[in-house]
C-alpha positions as CSV (number, residue, x, y, z in Angstrom):
1,M,0.0,0.0,0.3
2,D,1.2,3.5,-1.0
3,K,2.4,5.4,2.1
4,D,2.5,9.4,2.9
5,K,5.1,11.6,3.8
6,N,5.2,10.3,7.4
7,G,5.0,7.0,6.7
8,K,1.2,6.3,6.9
9,P,-0.8,4.2,4.9
10,I,-3.1,5.9,1.9
11,D,-6.3,4.6,0.8
12,V,-5.9,5.1,-3.2
13,F,-9.9,4.9,-3.5
14,D,-11.0,7.6,-1.7
15,R,-14.7,7.1,-0.5
16,S,-15.4,10.4,0.5
17,E,-16.8,11.0,-2.6
18,F,-19.6,8.4,-2.5
19,P,-22.9,8.8,-0.2
20,V,-22.8,6.4,2.6
21,I,-25.9,4.3,2.7
22,Q,-27.7,5.0,6.0
23,V,-29.4,1.8,7.7
24,P,-32.4,2.4,10.0
25,K,-31.9,0.6,13.3
26,D,-34.8,0.9,15.4
27,E,-37.6,2.0,12.5
28,P,-39.7,-1.3,11.6
29,P,-39.2,-2.3,8.0
30,I,-39.9,-0.3,5.0
31,L,-42.3,-3.1,3.5
32,D,-44.2,-5.8,5.1
33,I,-43.4,-8.9,2.5
34,V,-46.8,-10.6,3.1
35,A,-48.8,-7.7,2.6
36,E,-46.9,-6.7,-1.0
37,V,-47.2,-10.9,-2.0
38,D,-50.8,-10.5,-1.6
39,K,-51.2,-7.3,-4.1
40,V,-49.5,-8.7,-6.3
41,E,-51.2,-11.8,-6.2
42,K,-55.0,-9.9,-6.4
43,N,-52.9,-7.4,-9.1
44,V,-52.7,-10.8,-11.2
45,A,-56.1,-11.7,-10.5
46,L,-57.0,-8.7,-11.8
47,Y,-55.0,-8.9,-15.1
48,N,-56.4,-12.2,-16.2
49,K,-59.8,-10.8,-15.2
50,I,-59.1,-8.0,-17.8
51,R,-57.9,-10.6,-20.3
52,T,-60.9,-12.5,-20.3
53,V,-63.0,-9.6,-20.7
54,S,-61.4,-8.1,-23.7
55,L,-61.6,-11.3,-25.4
56,K,-65.3,-11.6,-24.5
57,L,-65.3,-8.1,-26.6
58,L,-64.2,-9.8,-29.6
59,K,-65.7,-12.2,-32.4
60,P,-63.4,-15.0,-34.3
61,T,-63.7,-12.4,-37.0
62,D,-61.9,-9.7,-35.2
63,L,-58.5,-12.4,-35.6
64,R,-56.6,-14.1,-37.7
65,F,-54.2,-16.5,-37.9
66,M,-51.1,-15.5,-39.9
67,G,-48.9,-18.7,-40.2
68,E,-48.9,-19.7,-36.5
69,S,-49.2,-16.3,-35.1
70,L,-52.3,-14.4,-33.9
71,Y,-53.4,-11.6,-35.7
72,L,-55.6,-8.9,-34.0
73,E,-58.0,-7.1,-37.2
74,D,-58.2,-3.8,-37.5
75,K,-62.1,-4.1,-36.3
76,G,-61.3,-5.8,-33.3
77,A,-58.4,-3.4,-32.1
78,E,-61.2,-0.7,-32.6
79,I,-63.9,-2.7,-30.7
80,L,-61.0,-2.8,-28.0
81,A,-60.3,0.7,-28.0
82,I,-63.7,2.1,-27.7
83,A,-64.2,-0.6,-24.7
84,W,-61.4,0.4,-22.7
85,G,-60.7,4.1,-23.6
86,V,-57.5,3.6,-25.5
87,H,-55.9,6.8,-26.8
88,A,-52.5,5.4,-29.2
89,S,-50.4,7.9,-30.5
90,I,-47.1,7.2,-33.2
91,S,-44.3,9.2,-32.0
92,S,-41.9,8.2,-35.4
93,V,-41.6,6.3,-38.5
94,I,-38.1,5.6,-39.2
95,Q,-36.8,3.7,-42.3
96,D,-33.6,1.2,-41.7
97,W,-31.2,-0.5,-44.2
98,H,-29.7,-3.8,-43.5
99,E,-27.5,-6.1,-45.2
100,D,-27.7,-10.0,-45.4
101,A,-26.8,-12.7,-47.5
102,L,-29.1,-11.8,-49.9
103,G,-28.0,-8.5,-50.7
104,R,-29.3,-5.6,-48.8
105,Y,-33.0,-4.7,-48.0
106,Y,-35.1,-1.9,-45.9
107,S,-37.3,-2.1,-42.9
108,Y,-39.5,0.6,-40.9
109,T,-39.5,1.0,-37.4
110,V,-42.7,2.6,-35.6
111,T,-42.5,3.7,-32.6
112,G,-45.4,5.2,-30.4
113,K,-47.6,5.0,-27.0
114,A,-51.0,4.1,-25.7
115,F,-53.0,5.5,-22.8
116,S,-56.0,3.4,-21.5
117,R,-58.4,5.9,-19.5
118,K,-60.5,2.9,-17.9
119,L,-58.0,0.7,-16.9
120,L,-55.0,3.5,-16.0
121,R,-52.6,1.7,-18.0
122,Y,-49.5,3.5,-20.1
123,V,-47.5,1.5,-22.6
124,E,-44.8,2.0,-25.2
125,E,-44.5,-0.2,-28.0
126,I,-42.9,-0.5,-31.6
127,G,-44.3,-2.0,-34.9
128,T,-41.8,-3.2,-37.3
129,C,-42.3,-4.6,-41.1
130,S,-39.0,-5.4,-43.8
131,Q,-39.0,-5.7,-47.4
132,R,-38.6,-9.1,-46.7
133,D,-41.9,-9.6,-45.1
134,R,-43.6,-12.9,-46.3
135,F,-46.5,-11.3,-47.7
136,F,-45.7,-8.4,-49.4
137,G,-41.8,-8.9,-49.9
138,T,-41.8,-12.8,-51.1
139,V,-42.8,-14.6,-53.9
140,E,-42.7,-18.4,-53.6
141,G,-40.9,-18.0,-50.6
142,K,-37.9,-16.0,-52.3
143,P,-37.6,-12.2,-51.9
144,K,-38.6,-10.1,-54.1
145,E,-36.1,-7.6,-56.1
146,L,-36.4,-4.0,-54.4
147,E,-38.2,-2.3,-57.4
148,D,-40.8,-5.2,-57.2
149,V,-41.7,-4.5,-53.5
150,D,-44.6,-1.6,-53.0
151,V,-42.6,1.0,-50.3
152,N,-46.2,2.3,-48.9
153,M,-47.4,-1.3,-48.0
154,I,-44.6,-1.8,-46.1
155,K,-44.9,1.3,-44.2
156,K,-48.7,1.0,-43.9
157,K,-48.2,-2.7,-42.6
158,A,-45.3,-1.5,-39.9
159,V,-48.0,1.2,-38.7
160,T,-50.6,-1.5,-38.4
161,N,-48.2,-3.9,-36.7
162,F,-47.8,-1.1,-34.2
163,Y,-51.3,-0.8,-33.3
164,N,-52.0,-4.2,-33.2
165,R,-49.1,-5.0,-30.5
166,I,-50.0,-1.9,-28.4
167,I,-53.6,-2.1,-28.0
168,K,-53.3,-6.0,-27.2
169,R,-50.4,-5.0,-24.7
170,V,-52.8,-2.3,-22.7
171,T,-55.9,-4.2,-22.9
172,G,-53.9,-7.1,-21.7
173,L,-54.0,-9.3,-24.5
174,G,-50.0,-9.4,-24.7
175,G,-48.5,-13.2,-26.0
176,L,-52.3,-14.2,-26.8
177,T,-52.2,-17.8,-27.8
178,E,-55.1,-20.4,-29.3
179,D,-55.6,-22.0,-25.7
180,D,-56.3,-18.4,-24.3
181,L,-59.4,-18.1,-26.8
182,K,-60.6,-21.4,-26.3
183,A,-60.8,-20.8,-22.6
184,A,-62.7,-17.5,-23.5
185,G,-65.0,-19.9,-25.0
186,M,-64.4,-18.5,-28.6
187,D,-64.6,-21.1,-31.6
188,T,-61.3,-20.9,-32.9
189,G,-62.0,-22.9,-36.1
190,K,-64.2,-19.9,-37.0
191,I,-61.2,-18.0,-37.3
192,K,-59.6,-17.2,-40.9
193,K,-56.2,-18.7,-41.4
194,V,-53.7,-17.3,-43.5
195,E,-51.0,-20.1,-44.6
196,F,-47.7,-19.1,-46.3
197,R,-46.2,-21.7,-48.9
198,E,-42.5,-22.7,-48.3
199,G,-40.5,-21.9,-51.1
200,G,-42.7,-23.3,-54.2
201,K,-41.7,-26.9,-53.6
202,K,-45.6,-27.9,-53.7
203,A,-46.6,-26.2,-57.1
204,D,-43.2,-27.7,-58.6
205,A,-44.0,-31.4,-57.2
206,Q,-47.2,-31.3,-59.4
207,L,-45.6,-30.7,-62.3
208,S,-44.5,-33.4,-65.2
209,P,-41.0,-34.6,-65.8
210,E,-41.7,-33.0,-69.0
211,L,-42.6,-30.1,-67.9
212,M,-39.9,-29.5,-65.8
213,K,-37.2,-30.6,-68.9
214,R,-39.2,-27.9,-71.0
215,R,-38.7,-25.2,-68.4
216,D,-35.2,-25.8,-68.1
217,E,-35.4,-25.7,-71.9
218,I,-36.5,-22.5,-71.5
219,R,-33.6,-21.2,-69.4
220,K,-30.7,-22.3,-71.9
221,M,-33.0,-20.7,-74.7
222,C,-33.1,-17.4,-72.5
223,L,-29.4,-17.6,-71.8
224,E,-28.4,-18.0,-75.8
225,L,-30.7,-15.1,-76.8
226,G,-29.2,-12.9,-73.9
227,N,-25.5,-14.0,-75.3
228,G,-24.8,-16.1,-72.3
229,N,-25.1,-12.9,-70.1
230,D,-27.3,-13.6,-66.8
231,A,-28.3,-10.1,-67.0
232,E,-29.6,-10.2,-70.1
233,A,-31.2,-13.7,-70.0
234,R,-33.3,-12.1,-67.3
235,K,-34.5,-9.4,-69.1
236,V,-35.4,-11.9,-72.1
237,L,-37.4,-14.2,-69.8
238,E,-39.6,-11.3,-68.6
239,D,-40.5,-9.9,-72.0
240,L,-41.1,-13.7,-72.8
241,S,-43.0,-14.3,-69.9
242,S,-44.9,-11.1,-69.3
243,F,-48.8,-10.9,-69.5
244,K,-51.6,-9.2,-68.1
245,G,-53.4,-10.3,-65.2
246,D,-56.2,-8.9,-63.1
247,G,-56.3,-5.3,-63.2
248,D,-54.5,-5.4,-66.2
249,K,-51.5,-5.8,-63.7
250,I,-48.3,-6.7,-65.9
251,I,-47.1,-10.2,-64.6
252,K,-43.8,-11.7,-65.4
253,A,-41.4,-14.1,-64.2
254,R,-37.8,-13.0,-63.2
255,N,-37.0,-16.4,-62.9
256,V,-37.7,-20.0,-64.8
257,T,-39.0,-21.3,-61.5
258,D,-41.7,-18.9,-61.3
259,I,-43.4,-20.1,-64.3
260,R,-45.1,-23.3,-62.2
261,T,-48.1,-24.0,-64.8
262,E,-48.4,-26.2,-67.5
263,K,-50.4,-23.3,-69.9
264,W,-47.4,-20.7,-69.2
265,I,-45.0,-23.0,-69.5
266,N,-46.1,-24.3,-73.3
267,K,-46.9,-20.4,-73.9
268,V,-43.2,-19.4,-72.9
269,H,-41.1,-22.4,-74.4
270,A,-42.9,-21.8,-77.7
271,K,-42.1,-18.1,-77.6
272,A,-38.4,-18.6,-76.8
273,Q,-38.4,-21.4,-79.4
274,E,-39.7,-19.0,-81.8
275,A,-37.3,-15.8,-80.9
276,L,-34.3,-18.5,-81.0
277,D,-35.2,-19.8,-84.8
278,K,-35.2,-16.2,-85.8
279,A,-32.1,-15.1,-83.8
280,I,-30.2,-18.2,-85.2
281,A,-31.9,-17.2,-88.9
282,A,-30.7,-13.7,-88.7
283,N,-27.3,-14.9,-88.1
284,E,-26.9,-17.3,-90.9
285,A,-28.3,-14.6,-93.4
286,K,-25.4,-12.2,-92.3
287,K,-22.8,-14.9,-93.3
288,E,-24.4,-14.7,-96.7
């Protein structure tokens, strides 16, 4: 230990800068543990009652299964907000960029708060949605290209997710499960379900070996028409496969695996073969 000029030990850790905790000796304990436990137990019972009442306000049409997750529809959120006097507001909407093995993509984060006048509960929450959203940002389980994703839909879903999460939390429905609904007497079989297709394997399994072979021939012909360049081959495929869908929306394949019906495969194959024959004929004419 260090010493001063008089040889006395020096305490290098000067405790004078820190306040000393005063522990009362003769006063009774600050908390009555038994009483506090009783209060917590009553709060749990109250929370469960609020949760049950909230569920009884809802109908099966006010909820939806998104895969395995339970989603509160806008109508259900409105019912709960009116019943419990909930006021929710958004503080910020921020777009962030990320990068992974598949490339760059963005996400929106919505931050806000809610207060229930009847439950006297205040909650802060966030809602998010990214370009990789399974509903708006993927096709057959694969991420869409950046230009093919409607950015406004991603932003709107982030806002919707915020209201969904915060209203469920402030009204006691956070972490809602199907068992909770059944316990409240709801017929969960009447709740609408949205299933996500995994990668299009099911659709591929329905194609005959001949159609799979023909689709691969489309890929080879597009590559030849694109002079061996992948980017050019994709442009050729998009042009050959495009058609007008519902509402005059242009539908096109960015990859041959996007073409999953017999009619579409045969049509694109015929157009690709015709384009290739014309290209070959043109090259032969130049040689002459």
